[in-house]
N, C-alpha and C positions, 0 to 999 in steps of 0.2 A: 780259155778253151782254144783248141786247135782244130781247124777244119781240114777235112780230106774230101777228095772228089774222085769219082770213077765214072767212065763212060762205058756203057754196055749196050750193045745193039742200038746204037745211035741215041740213047737216052742218058742224060747225066744225072748221077746220084751224088748227094752231098750229105756228110754227117760231121758231127763235132765230137771231140773226145777230150777228156781231162783225166788227170792221174791224181789219186788220193793215196798217199803212202805207196803201197805196192799194188793198188787196185786201179785198173783201167776201166773207165766208164765211157761207153759209146752211146751217143744220142742219134738214133736212126731217123730217116726222113719221115717215117710214119708216127713218130713219137715214142716208139719202143726204146727201151734202154737195155743194153747188153753190158755185161761185166766180165772181165778176165783178170785173174791174179797173175801178175807179171813174174813173180818168183825171181826177180833180180836179173833175169837173163833174156826175157822176151822183149823185143823192141816194140814200144807202144804203137808206133806208126804201122808196123806190119800187122800187129794184132787187131788194130782198129780197122785196117783195110780188109782183113779177113772177114770181119763182121759185116762190113759194107758190101763186099762181094757176095756174101751169102744172102744178104737182103736183096741185092739187085737181081741175083739169080732166081730167087723165089718170086720176086715181083714180076720178072720177065715171064716166067712159067705161068703165073696167075693172070697175066694180061694187064697188070697194073701199070 
């Protein structure tokens, strides 16, 4: 597994991801799992970071 980190509004968020064939699986800090089909052209790190940014943004708005 590969770990990514993001700091948003002074809070650090971490997630892990792995790739199975052409499927990216991202494990978010709250235990949720998100998946993206890479289609051979999407960079895994970028796609995983997009999921983590979305999570962080939602968590910030929710006050988590």
